[in-house]
KOLPATOR-633322 format. One record per residue: residue number from 1; residue in one letter; x, y, z of N, C-alpha, C, CB in turn. Coordinates in steps of 0.001 Angstrom, whole numbers, plus 500000, padded with zeros to 6 digits. Each point is the difference from the previous one (the first is absolute). Glycine has a CB too. Layout:
N
<NUM,'A',<X,Y,Z>,<X,Y,Z>,<X,Y,Z>,<X,Y,Z>>;
...
***
This chain:
120
<1,'X',<490549,489380,500006>,<500999,500076,499318>,<501165,500126,500320>,<498708,500499,499096>>;
<2,'X',<502116,498089,500700>,<501341,499840,499989>,<501046,501128,499597>,<499106,497863,499634>>;
<3,'X',<501805,502658,500475>,<500848,501128,498904>,<501347,499623,500368>,<498405,502264,499882>>;
<4,'X',<502263,497300,499519>,<502034,500326,500322>,<500208,500897,500402>,<500927,499242,498539>>;
<5,'X',<499745,500555,502662>,<500524,501141,501085>,<501363,500164,499354>,<498730,499337,502468>>;
<6,'X',<501293,502214,497324>,<501325,500468,499093>,<501036,500031,501028>,<498860,501558,498160>>;
<7,'X',<502188,498264,501946>,<501488,500255,500237>,<500083,501570,500563>,<500851,498203,497918>>;
<8,'X',<499764,502223,502778>,<500505,501804,500073>,<500479,500466,498496>,<501151,499844,502726>>;
<9,'X',<499932,499298,497030>,<500210,500834,498483>,<498894,499883,498779>,<502520,499529,500496>>;
<10,'X',<496731,499230,499643>,<498788,500090,498945>,<498661,500844,500243>,<500843,497756,499551>>;
<11,'X',<499269,502575,501726>,<498908,500884,500412>,<500167,501416,499537>,<499699,498575,501934>>;
<12,'X',<501924,501825,498146>,<500251,501425,499537>,<499959,500348,498817>,<501095,500089,501475>>;
<13,'X',<499257,498467,497753>,<499624,500250,498378>,<498586,500085,499798>,<501915,498720,499201>>;
<14,'X',<497469,500314,501435>,<498539,500002,499766>,<499506,501750,499996>,<499692,497242,501364>>;
<15,'X',<500904,503406,499972>,<499624,501353,500546>,<500320,500714,498771>,<500490,499837,502611>>;
<16,'X',<500727,500002,497071>,<500146,501066,498612>,<499026,500229,498922>,<502069,499373,500247>>;
<17,'X',<497796,498888,499330>,<498775,499793,499081>,<499069,500541,500465>,<500504,498219,499261>>;
<18,'X',<498794,501786,501549>,<498553,500239,500581>,<499717,501628,499734>,<500203,497947,502074>>;
<19,'X',<501295,503105,497956>,<500243,501114,500408>,<500119,500189,498278>,<501118,500068,502936>>;
<20,'X',<499333,499174,496271>,<500298,501054,498556>,<499475,499054,498932>,<502429,501429,500668>>;
<21,'X',<496894,497489,499807>,<499017,499537,498863>,<498678,500856,499468>,<500767,497847,501020>>;
<22,'X',<499399,502145,497508>,<500471,498679,499207>,<501580,500593,499648>,<497290,498970,498712>>;
<23,'X',<503736,500024,501208>,<501609,500301,500049>,<500392,499112,498923>,<500474,500518,502589>>;
<24,'X',<499950,500011,496591>,<500807,499402,498839>,<501056,498877,500758>,<499855,502462,498334>>;
<25,'X',<500722,496389,500765>,<500764,499306,501190>,<501568,500558,499835>,<498339,497585,500048>>;
<26,'X',<502051,503142,499021>,<501271,500911,499579>,<499803,500803,501002>,<500297,499973,497518>>;
<27,'X',<498699,500851,502738>,<500351,500993,500790>,<499825,499613,501729>,<499291,501593,497762>>;
<28,'X',<500074,497058,502215>,<499994,499307,501552>,<501918,499560,500270>,<496753,498549,499690>>;
<29,'X',<503550,501246,499071>,<501366,499639,500246>,<500921,501146,500686>,<499665,498443,497977>>;
<30,'X',<500289,502767,501060>,<500679,501266,500457>,<499133,499988,501804>,<500388,501682,496846>>;
<31,'X',<498636,498416,503685>,<499355,500343,500892>,<500657,499298,501185>,<498020,500490,498548>>;
<32,'X',<502358,498100,501104>,<500241,498940,500866>,<501634,500460,500180>,<497964,497891,499140>>;
<33,'X',<502570,502763,499857>,<501759,499733,500255>,<500028,501082,500933>,<501260,499134,497595>>;
<34,'X',<497852,501907,502113>,<499918,501404,500861>,<499724,499933,501531>,<499092,500965,497901>>;
<35,'X',<499520,498350,502249>,<499689,499457,501229>,<500996,499031,501090>,<497940,500275,498529>>;
<36,'X',<502210,499088,500499>,<500217,498643,500889>,<501617,499754,499243>,<496905,498676,500424>>;
<37,'X',<503751,501533,498983>,<501089,499641,499491>,<499907,498926,499301>,<500934,500980,501489>>;
<38,'X',<498321,498475,497931>,<499873,498886,499507>,<500332,499917,498457>,<498439,499704,501875>>;
<39,'X',<501605,499294,497180>,<500658,499728,498986>,<498654,499613,499245>,<502557,499358,500949>>;
<40,'X',<497574,500603,497849>,<499063,499787,499061>,<499812,498651,500403>,<500545,501635,498133>>;
<41,'X',<499648,497245,502097>,<500071,498593,500204>,<499217,500074,501312>,<502330,499233,498733>>;
<42,'X',<497834,501192,502199>,<499058,500051,500973>,<499089,500270,500222>,<501015,500007,500333>>;
<43,'X',<498583,501387,499171>,<499104,500674,499517>,<498938,498568,499176>,<501854,502720,499830>>;
<44,'X',<498414,496859,498950>,<499269,499348,499561>,<499669,498460,500524>,<500688,501695,498413>>;
<45,'X',<500681,497750,502636>,<499543,499178,500402>,<498578,500299,501481>,<502712,499012,498709>>;
<46,'X',<497713,502026,501690>,<498581,500265,501024>,<498524,499903,499664>,<501463,501460,500790>>;
<47,'X',<498349,499496,498023>,<499256,499973,498691>,<499481,498549,500103>,<501485,501778,498476>>;
<48,'X',<499270,497363,500766>,<499529,498925,499743>,<499227,499031,501190>,<501813,500440,498239>>;
<49,'X',<498897,499272,502835>,<499512,499950,501324>,<498603,500216,500082>,<502045,500695,500729>>;
<50,'X',<497740,500865,499144>,<498553,500312,500808>,<499553,499957,498430>,<500132,501779,502759>>;
<51,'X',<499763,498200,496404>,<499281,499801,498966>,<499176,498276,499924>,<501889,502078,498904>>;
<52,'X',<499105,497220,501660>,<499889,498549,499671>,<498869,499660,501728>,<503206,499371,498085>>;
<53,'X',<497281,501590,502788>,<498906,500139,500943>,<498727,501112,499781>,<501968,499205,501479>>;
<54,'X',<497992,500886,497648>,<499034,501136,499645>,<499288,500674,500763>,<499904,499029,498530>>;
<55,'X',<500937,502046,501752>,<500281,501278,500696>,<499895,500948,498594>,<501754,499078,502329>>;
<56,'X',<499660,500847,497155>,<500149,500521,498597>,<499883,499291,498962>,<501158,501202,500827>>;
<57,'X',<498527,500093,498184>,<500094,499314,498251>,<500855,500794,499029>,<497540,499204,500118>>;
<58,'X',<503146,500451,499557>,<500845,500181,499041>,<499684,499834,498311>,<501237,499350,502106>>;
<59,'X',<497803,501660,497659>,<499627,499545,498507>,<500594,500988,498804>,<497696,498996,501052>>;
<60,'X',<502528,500544,498102>,<500520,500977,498917>,<500942,501188,500485>,<497817,499466,498814>>;
<61,'X',<503241,500094,502240>,<500674,500768,500719>,<499742,500851,500892>,<500738,499583,498583>>;
<62,'X',<497758,500490,501670>,<499508,501236,500967>,<499967,498952,501378>,<498187,501940,498102>>;
<63,'X',<502176,498499,502963>,<499236,499387,501151>,<499207,500712,500795>,<501550,498732,500030>>;
<64,'X',<497381,500458,500440>,<499047,500421,500450>,<499689,498973,501708>,<499250,500955,496976>>;
<65,'X',<499906,499525,503418>,<499475,498602,500901>,<498856,499563,500069>,<501291,500460,501204>>;
<66,'X',<498721,498183,499367>,<498946,499391,499757>,<499019,500342,501392>,<501357,498134,498276>>;
<67,'X',<499628,501680,503019>,<499162,500164,501517>,<500727,501704,499936>,<499917,496855,501863>>;
<68,'X',<499189,503718,498711>,<499986,501785,500243>,<501004,499693,501914>,<496412,501329,498231>>;
<69,'X',<504118,500007,501945>,<501008,499759,501074>,<498680,500132,501393>,<502885,501304,498571>>;
<70,'X',<496180,499071,501421>,<498918,499530,500886>,<499471,498794,500007>,<499579,501860,499878>>;
<71,'X',<500115,497817,499131>,<499487,497987,500023>,<501244,499480,500780>,<498701,499408,497196>>;
<72,'X',<502362,500898,502122>,<501165,499062,500406>,<499884,500032,501539>,<501689,500491,497901>>;
<73,'X',<498395,500610,502948>,<500317,500252,501052>,<498762,499940,500953>,<501911,501171,498959>>;
<74,'X',<496790,498705,500430>,<498603,499346,500333>,<500364,498545,500695>,<498628,501235,497795>>;
<75,'X',<501568,498335,500886>,<500330,498569,499845>,<501024,499176,501228>,<499708,500786,497324>>;
<76,'X',<501292,500013,502583>,<500981,499892,500753>,<499760,499947,501543>,<501001,501007,498096>>;
<77,'X',<498361,500176,502174>,<499316,499999,501216>,<499121,499033,500436>,<500281,501936,499634>>;
<78,'X',<498513,497842,499697>,<499214,498658,499975>,<500468,499049,500434>,<499186,500512,498517>>;
<79,'X',<502374,498666,500925>,<500748,498977,500562>,<500533,499904,501001>,<500169,499830,498501>>;
<80,'X',<500375,501506,501599>,<500616,500200,501431>,<498775,499577,500999>,<501768,502145,499283>>;
<81,'X',<497322,498136,500972>,<499275,500164,501073>,<499214,498190,499261>,<499739,503685,500910>>;
<82,'X',<500028,495562,498262>,<499824,498781,500090>,<500854,499343,500308>,<498770,500243,498902>>;
<83,'X',<502576,499902,500639>,<501060,499007,500886>,<500855,500272,501186>,<500110,499308,498013>>;
<84,'X',<499354,501943,503090>,<500233,500046,500956>,<498932,500003,500975>,<501753,500748,499011>>;
<85,'X',<497033,499686,500140>,<498854,500170,501126>,<498709,499406,499994>,<500948,501864,500124>>;
<86,'X',<499206,496772,498679>,<499377,499210,500042>,<498779,500793,499230>,<501192,498638,502060>>;
<87,'X',<499280,502139,496847>,<499216,501213,499611>,<498272,500741,500647>,<501591,498859,497898>>;
<88,'X',<499308,500978,503213>,<498819,501196,501049>,<500839,501550,499854>,<499086,497878,502471>>;
<89,'X',<500285,502912,497171>,<500209,501291,500192>,<499722,500323,501361>,<499560,500432,497763>>;
<90,'X',<499358,499192,502729>,<499742,500652,501278>,<501235,499456,501032>,<497153,500135,499522>>;
<91,'X',<503365,498623,500009>,<501085,499396,500868>,<501317,500712,499597>,<498806,497638,500199>>;
<92,'X',<501622,502949,498871>,<501126,500437,499716>,<499631,501655,500481>,<500811,497954,497918>>;
<93,'X',<498096,502656,502142>,<499683,501030,500657>,<500281,499775,501285>,<498530,500587,498520>>;
<94,'X',<501136,498469,502456>,<500136,499911,501473>,<501419,499684,500047>,<497623,499222,500716>>;
<95,'X',<503202,500333,498532>,<501590,499539,500237>,<500167,501749,499681>,<500802,496724,498962>>;
<96,'X',<499498,503882,499931>,<500229,501647,500083>,<500082,500607,501008>,<499066,500132,498491>>;
<97,'X',<499260,499746,501993>,<499757,501121,500994>,<500832,499481,501478>,<497314,500745,498757>>;
<98,'X',<502901,498330,501419>,<500305,499556,501150>,<501812,500480,500160>,<497745,497823,499853>>;
<99,'X',<502739,502274,499007>,<501392,500384,500014>,<500024,501828,500072>,<500752,497459,498420>>;
<100,'X',<498540,503284,501193>,<499844,501130,499531>,<498703,500824,500015>,<501676,499017,498932>>;
<101,'X',<498661,502372,502300>,<498634,500589,500006>,<499496,500666,498763>,<500426,500294,502266>>;
<102,'X',<498507,499732,497276>,<499125,500731,498656>,<499513,501767,500667>,<498585,496972,498903>>;
<103,'X',<502073,503579,500299>,<499824,501611,500140>,<498292,499776,499957>,<502553,501404,498520>>;
<104,'X',<496898,499665,501963>,<498424,500113,499505>,<499504,500465,498341>,<499844,500729,502669>>;
<105,'X',<501191,499833,496875>,<500145,499866,498707>,<499648,498873,499095>,<501403,501317,500783>>;
<106,'X',<499553,498023,499806>,<500062,498741,499488>,<498811,498765,499872>,<502140,500828,500822>>;
<107,'X',<497653,499336,500366>,<498147,499467,500394>,<499128,500446,499325>,<500185,499939,502016>>;
<108,'X',<500039,501389,497517>,<498803,500629,499422>,<499839,499361,498587>,<500301,502273,501343>>;
<109,'X',<500865,497802,498148>,<500461,499276,498786>,<499518,498979,499804>,<501644,500768,500088>>;
<110,'X',<498483,498073,500609>,<499743,498647,500374>,<497928,499837,499562>,<502666,500001,502497>>;
<111,'X',<497358,501160,499006>,<498388,499925,499862>,<499496,500327,498614>,<499775,500714,502386>>;
<112,'X',<500606,500348,496886>,<499542,500572,498693>,<500107,498714,499019>,<500880,502650,500462>>;
<113,'X',<500530,496893,499806>,<499761,498977,498636>,<499042,498703,500446>,<502637,500594,498928>>;
<114,'X',<496965,498985,502348>,<499161,499166,500064>,<498624,500690,499818>,<501581,498603,501323>>;
<115,'X',<498322,502319,498725>,<498551,500677,499675>,<499787,499941,498565>,<500083,501647,501891>>;
<116,'X',<500870,498930,497252>,<500115,499704,498802>,<499407,498849,499330>,<501667,501147,500530>>;
<117,'X',<499123,497917,499967>,<500097,498702,499549>,<498540,499253,500388>,<502794,500052,500292>>;
<118,'X',<496801,500462,500972>,<498200,499389,500285>,<499062,500906,498692>,<500107,499783,503463>>;
<119,'X',<499788,501146,496488>,<499401,500868,499163>,<500177,499453,498302>,<500512,502015,502039>>;
<120,'X',<500387,497191,497632>,<500139,499511,498833>,<500468,501003,499315>,<498481,498440,500179>>;
***
């Protein structure tokens, strides 16, 4: 599944929606004004773009997400591995492990994840 890669400001905006949803669009304008010093027009421009990308929706002046935060980050992580490591998680892990020594706790967490995956 391919997903639009948000800019830093779009991601900050989406994070705010994920935290507050469902949120009235008028309230979202106020939140963005306080949080990012955005004008109403900026908020609606970013909202429109993320609605067009099917990440958020604005129905009857209530903003909610179509893609949840965890799902977005999971898709972006998979796309990163696909683009940079030919879709190979073992190649990604090998590259990562060559640069940084894993702690015993991290190794155990990875083992547990693999065991849980194998158990279904």
